[in-house]
N, CA and C atoms as an extended XYZ file, in Angstrom:
477
Properties=species:S:1:pos:R:3:atomname:S:1:resname:S:1:resid:I:1 pbc="F F F"
N       103.740      -17.461       62.262 N   UNK     1
C       103.358      -16.077       62.447 CA  UNK     1
C       104.581      -15.186       62.260 C   UNK     1
N       105.709      -15.612       62.804 N   UNK     2
C       106.949      -14.865       62.694 CA  UNK     2
C       107.362      -14.737       61.219 C   UNK     2
N       107.121      -15.809       60.450 N   UNK     3
C       107.498      -15.803       59.042 CA  UNK     3
C       106.639      -14.838       58.236 C   UNK     3
N       105.380      -14.706       58.595 N   UNK     4
C       104.502      -13.764       57.885 CA  UNK     4
C       104.978      -12.345       58.130 C   UNK     4
N       105.375      -12.046       59.371 N   UNK     5
C       105.909      -10.717       59.681 CA  UNK     5
C       107.167      -10.425       58.884 C   UNK     5
N       108.051      -11.422       58.777 N   UNK     6
C       109.266      -11.255       57.979 CA  UNK     6
C       108.929      -11.011       56.516 C   UNK     6
N       107.935      -11.722       56.022 N   UNK     7
C       107.498      -11.564       54.644 CA  UNK     7
C       107.019      -10.138       54.386 C   UNK     7
N       106.187       -9.608       55.286 N   UNK     8
C       105.680       -8.244       55.114 CA  UNK     8
C       106.805       -7.218       55.181 C   UNK     8
N       107.723       -7.415       56.120 N   UNK     9
C       108.855       -6.477       56.233 CA  UNK     9
C       109.706       -6.502       54.972 C   UNK     9
N       109.958       -7.700       54.435 N   UNK    10
C       110.757       -7.813       53.220 CA  UNK    10
C       110.077       -7.089       52.060 C   UNK    10
N       108.766       -7.241       51.955 N   UNK    11
C       108.016       -6.557       50.887 CA  UNK    11
C       108.113       -5.046       51.028 C   UNK    11
N       107.948       -4.539       52.237 N   UNK    12
C       108.014       -3.092       52.465 CA  UNK    12
C       109.390       -2.525       52.151 C   UNK    12
N       110.430       -3.213       52.600 N   UNK    13
C       111.795       -2.727       52.356 CA  UNK    13
C       112.102       -2.711       50.871 C   UNK    13
N       111.751       -3.782       50.187 N   UNK    14
C       112.062       -3.865       48.771 CA  UNK    14
C       111.243       -2.880       47.937 C   UNK    14
N       109.994       -2.694       48.328 N   UNK    15
C       109.130       -1.805       47.560 CA  UNK    15
C       109.423       -0.336       47.834 C   UNK    15
N       109.987       -0.005       48.994 N   UNK    16
C       110.223        1.398       49.320 CA  UNK    16
C       111.598        1.889       48.884 C   UNK    16
N       112.445        1.014       48.395 N   UNK    17
C       113.797        1.422       47.996 CA  UNK    17
C       113.794        2.315       46.771 C   UNK    17
N       114.861        3.083       46.642 N   UNK    18
C       115.002        3.985       45.494 CA  UNK    18
C       115.752        3.270       44.393 C   UNK    18
N       115.773        3.818       43.217 N   UNK    19
C       116.566        3.266       42.130 CA  UNK    19
C       115.735        3.040       40.904 C   UNK    19
N       116.376        2.412       39.942 N   UNK    20
C       115.744        2.207       38.649 CA  UNK    20
C       114.926        0.933       38.572 C   UNK    20
N       115.011        0.106       39.592 N   UNK    21
C       114.303       -1.162       39.572 CA  UNK    21
C       112.791       -0.899       39.568 C   UNK    21
N       112.080       -1.573       38.671 N   UNK    22
C       110.634       -1.361       38.574 CA  UNK    22
C       109.917       -1.997       39.757 C   UNK    22
N       108.715       -1.537       39.988 N   UNK    23
C       107.890       -2.077       41.058 CA  UNK    23
C       107.637       -3.559       40.823 C   UNK    23
N       107.504       -3.947       39.563 N   UNK    24
C       107.271       -5.355       39.217 CA  UNK    24
C       108.475       -6.208       39.628 C   UNK    24
N       109.704       -5.706       39.360 N   UNK    25
C       110.909       -6.445       39.729 CA  UNK    25
C       111.058       -6.535       41.242 C   UNK    25
N       110.728       -5.442       41.945 N   UNK    26
C       110.802       -5.435       43.406 CA  UNK    26
C       109.817       -6.449       43.989 C   UNK    26
N       108.618       -6.472       43.444 N   UNK    27
C       107.603       -7.405       43.925 CA  UNK    27
C       108.030       -8.855       43.670 C   UNK    27
N       108.645       -9.099       42.499 N   UNK    28
C       109.102      -10.437       42.160 CA  UNK    28
C       110.193      -10.893       43.131 C   UNK    28
N       111.140       -9.993       43.431 N   UNK    29
C       112.225      -10.304       44.347 CA  UNK    29
C       111.670      -10.560       45.755 C   UNK    29
N       110.706       -9.734       46.169 N   UNK    30
C       110.091       -9.906       47.493 CA  UNK    30
C       109.361      -11.247       47.570 C   UNK    30
N       108.665      -11.596       46.501 N   UNK    31
C       107.945      -12.866       46.463 CA  UNK    31
C       108.915      -14.039       46.546 C   UNK    31
N       110.027      -13.948       45.831 N   UNK    32
C       111.029      -15.017       45.870 CA  UNK    32
C       111.606      -15.174       47.279 C   UNK    32
N       111.903      -14.043       47.923 N   UNK    33
C       112.448      -14.071       49.282 CA  UNK    33
C       111.424      -14.663       50.245 C   UNK    33
N       110.176      -14.249       50.106 N   UNK    34
C       109.118      -14.768       50.972 CA  UNK    34
C       108.971      -16.272       50.783 C   UNK    34
N       109.018      -16.710       49.549 N   UNK    35
C       108.922      -18.151       49.273 CA  UNK    35
C       110.063      -18.919       49.900 C   UNK    35
N       111.246      -18.323       49.871 N   UNK    36
C       112.414      -18.957       50.482 CA  UNK    36
C       112.220      -19.091       51.994 C   UNK    36
N       111.750      -18.030       52.655 N   UNK    37
C       111.533      -18.046       54.100 CA  UNK    37
C       110.481      -19.085       54.470 C   UNK    37
N       109.363      -19.088       53.751 N   UNK    38
C       108.299      -20.050       54.034 CA  UNK    38
C       108.799      -21.467       53.774 C   UNK    38
N       109.539      -21.659       52.690 N   UNK    39
C       110.073      -22.985       52.365 CA  UNK    39
C       111.010      -23.500       53.438 C   UNK    39
N       111.874      -22.620       53.963 N   UNK    40
C       112.786      -23.029       55.032 CA  UNK    40
C       112.005      -23.404       56.282 C   UNK    40
N       110.968      -22.638       56.588 N   UNK    41
C       110.138      -22.946       57.753 CA  UNK    41
C       109.436      -24.280       57.603 C   UNK    41
N       108.879      -24.529       56.425 N   UNK    42
C       108.186      -25.797       56.180 CA  UNK    42
C       109.162      -26.958       56.266 C   UNK    42
N       110.366      -26.766       55.722 N   UNK    43
C       111.373      -27.814       55.777 CA  UNK    43
C       111.721      -28.146       57.220 C   UNK    43
N       111.901      -27.120       58.047 N   UNK    44
C       112.199      -27.338       59.464 CA  UNK    44
C       111.054      -28.072       60.145 C   UNK    44
N       109.818      -27.683       59.830 N   UNK    45
C       108.647      -28.318       60.424 CA  UNK    45
C       108.622      -29.805       60.097 C   UNK    45
N       108.756      -30.149       58.811 N   UNK    46
C       108.669      -31.547       58.424 CA  UNK    46
C       109.853      -32.357       58.924 C   UNK    46
N       111.031      -31.732       59.030 N   UNK    47
C       112.172      -32.412       59.628 CA  UNK    47
C       111.865      -32.731       61.083 C   UNK    47
N       111.276      -31.775       61.797 N   UNK    48
C       110.904      -31.984       63.196 CA  UNK    48
C       109.873      -33.078       63.349 C   UNK    48
N       108.891      -33.118       62.467 N   UNK    49
C       107.877      -34.170       62.514 CA  UNK    49
C       108.544      -35.526       62.304 C   UNK    49
N       109.424      -35.604       61.323 N   UNK    50
C       110.126      -36.863       61.059 CA  UNK    50
C       110.936      -37.327       62.250 C   UNK    50
N       111.635      -36.395       62.915 N   UNK    51
C       112.416      -36.744       64.088 CA  UNK    51
C       111.505      -37.221       65.209 C   UNK    51
N       110.348      -36.596       65.363 N   UNK    52
C       109.391      -37.019       66.393 CA  UNK    52
C       108.875      -38.415       66.131 C   UNK    52
N       108.562      -38.700       64.870 N   UNK    53
C       108.095      -40.035       64.504 CA  UNK    53
C       109.192      -41.059       64.759 C   UNK    53
N       110.438      -40.730       64.377 N   UNK    54
C       111.543      -41.648       64.610 CA  UNK    54
C       111.705      -41.954       66.089 C   UNK    54
N       111.596      -40.942       66.955 N   UNK    55
C       111.733      -41.169       68.385 CA  UNK    55
C       110.617      -42.056       68.898 C   UNK    55
N       109.417      -41.877       68.396 N   UNK    56
C       108.294      -42.710       68.810 CA  UNK    56
C       108.526      -44.151       68.393 C   UNK    56
N       108.975      -44.356       67.190 N   UNK    57
C       109.171      -45.703       66.670 CA  UNK    57
C       110.280      -46.438       67.411 C   UNK    57
N       111.361      -45.779       67.703 N   UNK    58
C       112.519      -46.450       68.281 CA  UNK    58
C       112.645      -46.228       69.777 C   UNK    58
N       111.538      -45.885       70.454 N   UNK    59
C       111.631      -45.564       71.865 CA  UNK    59
C       111.758      -46.788       72.767 C   UNK    59
N       111.604      -47.981       72.246 N   UNK    60
C       111.707      -49.175       73.068 CA  UNK    60
C       113.168      -49.559       73.283 C   UNK    60
N       113.492      -49.835       74.526 N   UNK    61
C       114.802      -50.367       74.871 CA  UNK    61
C       114.720      -51.868       74.606 C   UNK    61
N       115.372      -52.344       73.548 N   UNK    62
C       115.300      -53.743       73.141 CA  UNK    62
C       116.527      -54.472       73.687 C   UNK    62
N       116.267      -55.491       74.494 N   UNK    63
C       117.338      -56.283       75.098 CA  UNK    63
C       117.286      -57.686       74.520 C   UNK    63
N       118.424      -58.130       73.989 N   UNK    64
C       118.509      -59.459       73.374 CA  UNK    64
C       119.168      -60.436       74.327 C   UNK    64
N       118.724      -61.695       74.286 N   UNK    65
C       119.350      -62.731       75.110 CA  UNK    65
C       120.778      -62.961       74.624 C   UNK    65
N       121.593      -63.528       75.498 N   UNK    66
C       122.972      -63.845       75.127 CA  UNK    66
C       123.008      -64.832       73.968 C   UNK    66
N       122.041      -65.750       73.937 N   UNK    67
C       121.971      -66.719       72.846 CA  UNK    67
C       121.774      -66.018       71.502 C   UNK    67
N       120.846      -65.056       71.443 N   UNK    68
C       120.613      -64.324       70.193 CA  UNK    68
C       121.840      -63.505       69.807 C   UNK    68
N       122.443      -62.854       70.787 N   UNK    69
C       123.662      -62.079       70.497 CA  UNK    69
C       124.745      -62.985       69.929 C   UNK    69
N       124.877      -64.196       70.489 N   UNK    70
C       125.875      -65.154       70.016 CA  UNK    70
C       125.636      -65.604       68.589 C   UNK    70
N       124.377      -65.557       68.158 N   UNK    71
C       124.031      -65.924       66.783 CA  UNK    71
C       124.164      -64.735       65.826 C   UNK    71
N       124.583      -63.597       66.352 N   UNK    72
C       124.758      -62.412       65.512 CA  UNK    72
C       123.457      -61.687       65.216 C   UNK    72
N       122.471      -61.830       66.101 N   UNK    73
C       121.180      -61.176       65.907 CA  UNK    73
C       121.230      -59.769       66.490 C   UNK    73
N       120.638      -58.809       65.772 N   UNK    74
C       120.508      -57.435       66.268 CA  UNK    74
C       119.165      -56.879       65.804 C   UNK    74
N       118.724      -55.800       66.455 N   UNK    75
C       117.455      -55.146       66.125 CA  UNK    75
C       117.737      -53.664       65.934 C   UNK    75
N       117.224      -53.091       64.841 N   UNK    76
C       117.461      -51.664       64.595 CA  UNK    76
C       116.229      -50.804       64.809 C   UNK    76
N       115.032      -51.311       64.525 N   UNK    77
C       113.818      -50.501       64.628 CA  UNK    77
C       112.720      -51.320       65.298 C   UNK    77
N       111.986      -50.670       66.202 N   UNK    78
C       110.805      -51.271       66.818 CA  UNK    78
C       109.632      -50.362       66.505 C   UNK    78
N       108.565      -50.926       65.919 N   UNK    79
C       107.396      -50.129       65.540 CA  UNK    79
C       106.154      -50.686       66.203 C   UNK    79
N       105.271      -49.785       66.608 N   UNK    80
C       103.972      -50.190       67.141 CA  UNK    80
C       102.993      -50.288       65.983 C   UNK    80
N       102.162      -51.328       65.993 N   UNK    81
C       101.171      -51.535       64.939 CA  UNK    81
C        99.813      -51.715       65.599 C   UNK    81
N        98.891      -50.802       65.380 N   UNK    82
C        97.532      -50.965       65.891 CA  UNK    82
C        96.720      -51.735       64.866 C   UNK    82
N        95.791      -52.541       65.350 N   UNK    83
C        94.964      -53.334       64.446 CA  UNK    83
C        95.778      -54.375       63.711 C   UNK    83
N        96.741      -54.985       64.404 N   UNK    84
C        97.646      -55.937       63.771 CA  UNK    84
C        96.922      -57.176       63.253 C   UNK    84
N        95.830      -57.501       63.847 N   UNK    85
C        95.073      -58.679       63.402 CA  UNK    85
C        93.769      -58.228       62.756 C   UNK    85
N        93.028      -59.174       62.247 N   UNK    86
C        91.797      -58.838       61.539 CA  UNK    86
C        90.694      -58.355       62.476 C   UNK    86
N        90.788      -58.648       63.767 N   UNK    87
C        89.770      -58.147       64.686 CA  UNK    87
C        90.354      -57.019       65.537 C   UNK    87
N        89.510      -56.302       66.215 N   UNK    88
C        89.947      -55.151       67.003 CA  UNK    88
C        90.442      -55.523       68.391 C   UNK    88
N        90.559      -56.797       68.691 N   UNK    89
C        91.001      -57.204       70.016 CA  UNK    89
C        92.504      -57.360       70.096 C   UNK    89
N        93.211      -57.007       69.038 N   UNK    90
C        94.649      -57.213       69.050 CA  UNK    90
C        95.396      -55.978       68.569 C   UNK    90
N        96.654      -55.907       68.960 N   UNK    91
C        97.582      -54.861       68.549 CA  UNK    91
C        98.916      -55.552       68.300 C   UNK    91
N        99.935      -54.815       67.947 N   UNK    92
C       101.188      -55.487       67.705 CA  UNK    92
C       102.414      -54.594       67.753 C   UNK    92
N       103.553      -55.245       67.795 N   UNK    93
C       104.853      -54.597       67.677 CA  UNK    93
C       105.597      -55.316       66.567 C   UNK    93
N       106.410      -54.576       65.849 N   UNK    94
C       107.204      -55.163       64.785 CA  UNK    94
C       108.652      -54.717       64.965 C   UNK    94
N       109.575      -55.639       64.812 N   UNK    95
C       110.995      -55.364       64.999 CA  UNK    95
C       111.752      -55.702       63.723 C   UNK    95
N       112.663      -54.815       63.329 N   UNK    96
C       113.520      -55.116       62.183 CA  UNK    96
C       114.709      -55.894       62.726 C   UNK    96
N       114.754      -57.182       62.406 N   UNK    97
C       115.743      -58.100       62.948 CA  UNK    97
C       116.760      -58.444       61.861 C   UNK    97
N       118.025      -58.367       62.222 N   UNK    98
C       119.122      -58.725       61.330 CA  UNK    98
C       119.895      -59.864       61.984 C   UNK    98
N       120.465      -60.746       61.192 N   UNK    99
C       121.271      -61.813       61.764 CA  UNK    99
C       122.438      -62.150       60.855 C   UNK    99
N       123.466      -62.760       61.455 N   UNK   100
C       124.660      -63.140       60.691 CA  UNK   100
C       124.666      -64.625       60.346 C   UNK   100
N       124.123      -65.455       61.243 N   UNK   101
C       124.096      -66.900       61.024 CA  UNK   101
C       122.643      -67.361       60.918 C   UNK   101
N       122.399      -68.555       60.361 N   UNK   102
C       121.025      -69.050       60.277 CA  UNK   102
C       120.387      -69.180       61.666 C   UNK   102
N       119.128      -68.769       61.761 N   UNK   103
C       118.384      -68.838       63.016 CA  UNK   103
C       116.963      -69.266       62.683 C   UNK   103
N       116.424      -70.216       63.459 N   UNK   104
C       115.017      -70.588       63.289 CA  UNK   104
C       114.454      -71.007       64.636 C   UNK   104
N       113.143      -70.901       64.748 N   UNK   105
C       112.465      -71.258       65.979 CA  UNK   105
C       111.450      -70.203       66.345 C   UNK   105
N       111.022      -70.248       67.590 N   UNK   106
C       110.043      -69.282       68.086 CA  UNK   106
C       110.790      -68.158       68.800 C   UNK   106
N       110.674      -66.966       68.249 N   UNK   107
C       111.268      -65.784       68.867 CA  UNK   107
C       110.252      -65.256       69.876 C   UNK   107
N       110.663      -65.158       71.144 N   UNK   108
C       109.746      -64.726       72.208 CA  UNK   108
C       110.007      -63.271       72.567 C   UNK   108
N       108.927      -62.525       72.666 N   UNK   109
C       108.953      -61.112       73.058 CA  UNK   109
C       108.299      -60.989       74.430 C   UNK   109
N       108.976      -60.319       75.352 N   UNK   110
C       108.387      -60.033       76.665 CA  UNK   110
C       108.489      -58.530       76.905 C   UNK   110
N       107.403      -57.918       77.379 N   UNK   111
C       107.338      -56.486       77.651 CA  UNK   111
C       107.399      -56.262       79.161 C   UNK   111
N       108.144      -55.216       79.574 N   UNK   112
C       108.314      -54.906       80.988 CA  UNK   112
C       107.995      -53.435       81.238 C   UNK   112
N       107.424      -53.156       82.419 N   UNK   113
C       107.149      -51.763       82.799 CA  UNK   113
C       108.358      -51.166       83.510 C   UNK   113
N       108.224      -49.942       84.013 N   UNK   114
C       109.356      -49.263       84.642 CA  UNK   114
C       109.759      -49.871       85.990 C   UNK   114
N       108.972      -50.790       86.532 N   UNK   115
C       109.318      -51.483       87.772 CA  UNK   115
C       109.967      -52.840       87.495 C   UNK   115
N       110.167      -53.157       86.213 N   UNK   116
C       110.757      -54.435       85.844 CA  UNK   116
C       109.770      -55.584       85.875 C   UNK   116
N       108.476      -55.281       85.929 N   UNK   117
C       107.439      -56.306       85.951 CA  UNK   117
C       107.026      -56.646       84.522 C   UNK   117
N       106.908      -57.938       84.242 N   UNK   118
C       106.437      -58.347       82.917 CA  UNK   118
C       104.970      -57.972       82.777 C   UNK   118
N       104.640      -57.303       81.642 N   UNK   119
C       103.256      -56.863       81.418 CA  UNK   119
C       102.645      -57.457       80.151 C   UNK   119
N       103.400      -58.271       79.431 N   UNK   120
C       102.863      -58.913       78.245 CA  UNK   120
C       103.920      -59.749       77.558 C   UNK   120
N       103.440      -60.678       76.728 N   UNK   121
C       104.374      -61.507       75.963 CA  UNK   121
C       103.701      -62.025       74.711 C   UNK   121
N       104.547      -62.368       73.748 N   UNK   122
C       104.074      -62.915       72.485 CA  UNK   122
C       105.232      -63.685       71.864 C   UNK   122
N       104.942      -64.448       70.822 N   UNK   123
C       106.020      -65.128       70.104 CA  UNK   123
C       105.701      -65.143       68.614 C   UNK   123
N       106.751      -65.319       67.842 N   UNK   124
C       106.623      -65.372       66.387 CA  UNK   124
C       107.614      -66.398       65.852 C   UNK   124
N       107.162      -67.223       64.932 N   UNK   125
C       108.040      -68.208       64.307 CA  UNK   125
C       108.941      -67.512       63.292 C   UNK   125
N       110.220      -67.825       63.329 N   UNK   126
C       111.165      -67.221       62.379 CA  UNK   126
C       112.007      -68.304       61.716 C   UNK   126
N       112.392      -68.048       60.484 N   UNK   127
C       113.362      -68.862       59.766 CA  UNK   127
C       114.224      -67.883       58.985 C   UNK   127
N       115.448      -67.673       59.463 N   UNK   128
C       116.381      -66.750       58.845 CA  UNK   128
C       117.556      -67.534       58.267 C   UNK   128
N       117.941      -67.201       57.052 N   UNK   129
C       119.167      -67.738       56.496 CA  UNK   129
C       120.339      -66.895       56.978 C   UNK   129
N       121.534      -67.249       56.582 N   UNK   130
C       122.714      -66.466       56.949 CA  UNK   130
C       122.621      -65.074       56.325 C   UNK   130
N       123.051      -64.083       57.055 N   UNK   131
C       123.054      -62.688       56.610 CA  UNK   131
C       121.680      -62.281       56.075 C   UNK   131
N       120.666      -62.448       56.897 N   UNK   132
C       119.283      -62.177       56.525 CA  UNK   132
C       118.758      -61.016       57.370 C   UNK   132
N       117.654      -60.429       56.959 N   UNK   133
C       117.025      -59.348       57.727 CA  UNK   133
C       115.597      -59.155       57.258 C   UNK   133
N       114.700      -58.859       58.214 N   UNK   134
C       113.305      -58.560       57.879 CA  UNK   134
C       112.582      -58.104       59.134 C   UNK   134
N       111.396      -57.528       58.913 N   UNK   135
C       110.542      -57.163       60.044 CA  UNK   135
C       109.882      -58.431       60.580 C   UNK   135
N       109.875      -58.555       61.902 N   UNK   136
C       109.198      -59.666       62.565 CA  UNK   136
C       108.058      -59.069       63.381 C   UNK   136
N       106.798      -59.359       62.987 N   UNK   137
C       105.646      -58.825       63.720 CA  UNK   137
C       105.241      -59.735       64.878 C   UNK   137
N       104.848      -59.109       65.975 N   UNK   138
C       104.328      -59.812       67.143 CA  UNK   138
C       102.924      -59.303       67.416 C   UNK   138
N       101.952      -60.212       67.514 N   UNK   139
C       100.578      -59.845       67.827 CA  UNK   139
C       100.399      -59.905       69.342 C   UNK   139
N        99.778      -58.861       69.894 N   UNK   140
C        99.549      -58.761       71.340 CA  UNK   140
C        98.060      -58.590       71.610 C   UNK   140
N        97.598      -59.129       72.733 N   UNK   141
C        96.217      -58.893       73.137 CA  UNK   141
C        96.027      -57.411       73.390 C   UNK   141
N        94.835      -56.912       73.104 N   UNK   142
C        94.529      -55.485       73.229 CA  UNK   142
C        94.690      -54.977       74.666 C   UNK   142
N        94.465      -55.835       75.678 N   UNK   143
C        94.537      -55.377       77.059 CA  UNK   143
C        95.971      -55.153       77.553 C   UNK   143
N        96.971      -55.584       76.808 N   UNK   144
C        98.355      -55.347       77.222 CA  UNK   144
C        98.642      -53.847       77.089 C   UNK   144
N        99.093      -53.212       78.173 N   UNK   145
C        99.348      -51.760       78.138 CA  UNK   145
C       100.682      -51.437       77.472 C   UNK   145
N       100.711      -51.525       76.155 N   UNK   146
C       101.950      -51.320       75.401 CA  UNK   146
C       102.562      -49.950       75.693 C   UNK   146
N       101.729      -48.943       75.916 N   UNK   147
C       102.247      -47.592       76.175 CA  UNK   147
C       103.011      -47.516       77.502 C   UNK   147
N       102.829      -48.480       78.380 N   UNK   148
C       103.539      -48.504       79.661 CA  UNK   148
C       104.863      -49.259       79.569 C   UNK   148
N       105.214      -49.737       78.384 N   UNK   149
C       106.422      -50.540       78.209 CA  UNK   149
C       107.668      -49.684       78.373 C   UNK   149
N       108.541      -50.107       79.269 N   UNK   150
C       109.828      -49.433       79.492 CA  UNK   150
C       110.917      -50.095       78.644 C   UNK   150
N       110.892      -51.435       78.603 N   UNK   151
C       111.844      -52.165       77.767 CA  UNK   151
C       111.233      -53.496       77.362 C   UNK   151
N       111.818      -54.093       76.327 N   UNK   152
C       111.379      -55.406       75.854 CA  UNK   152
C       112.581      -56.335       75.798 C   UNK   152
N       112.306      -57.611       75.956 N   UNK   153
C       113.349      -58.626       75.834 CA  UNK   153
C       112.975      -59.592       74.720 C   UNK   153
N       113.951      -59.961       73.944 N   UNK   154
C       113.769      -60.961       72.886 CA  UNK   154
C       114.695      -62.124       73.172 C   UNK   154
N       114.158      -63.344       73.056 N   UNK   155
C       114.971      -64.555       73.183 CA  UNK   155
C       114.323      -65.658       72.364 C   UNK   155
N       115.014      -66.789       72.262 N   UNK   156
C       114.450      -67.954       71.584 CA  UNK   156
C       113.766      -68.823       72.631 C   UNK   156
N       112.521      -69.237       72.350 N   UNK   157
C       111.804      -70.098       73.288 CA  UNK   157
C       112.478      -71.465       73.312 C   UNK   157
N       112.534      -72.040       74.490 N   UNK   158
C       113.089      -73.391       74.656 CA  UNK   158
C       111.971      -74.386       74.427 C   UNK   158
N       112.293      -75.506       73.798 N   UNK   159
C       111.276      -76.535       73.504 CA  UNK   159
C       111.035      -77.410       74.700 C   UNK   159
C-alpha cells in the first residue's frame, strides 16, 4: 500500500514539473521509477519468504553422538517431509549428512521435546564412502508430534 502511494506521488511530481520535457517523457520516467519501487518491494518480500523457509527447515537442534563426530560426520540441513511414504500414515525428516571417513550401518534418529523426553525414533541404513555427502531420509509414524520437537539426536545403532 505504501508503494502505491509512492508511485502516485512520483507520477504527480514528475507530471507537474515545468520545462521542455514532454508529458510522454515524464510519464515514461514515472513508470520506470514506479517499476523500480515495486521491484525493490517484491525483491524484499521474496527474500523474506526465503529466509522464513530457511528458518523453518533448519530449526532443529541436531546433536551428533561422539562416535559420529569422531568419524567426521556433520549435518547442515534438516527438512521436514510430509507424506514420506506411499501411505498417509507416515511423515519424515531428511538430513543432509556429510562425512570425512567411510561410515556404514544403521543411523538412528531420536526426537526430543522441550522437557528432554523422547517423543519418537527412526533409523535409516547408510553406506558412505570417504568424503561423501547426501540427504538421509527418516520415515516416522504419523502420530509422532514432529512439531513439538525441540532437538534431535543422531547416532549409530549398536548391533
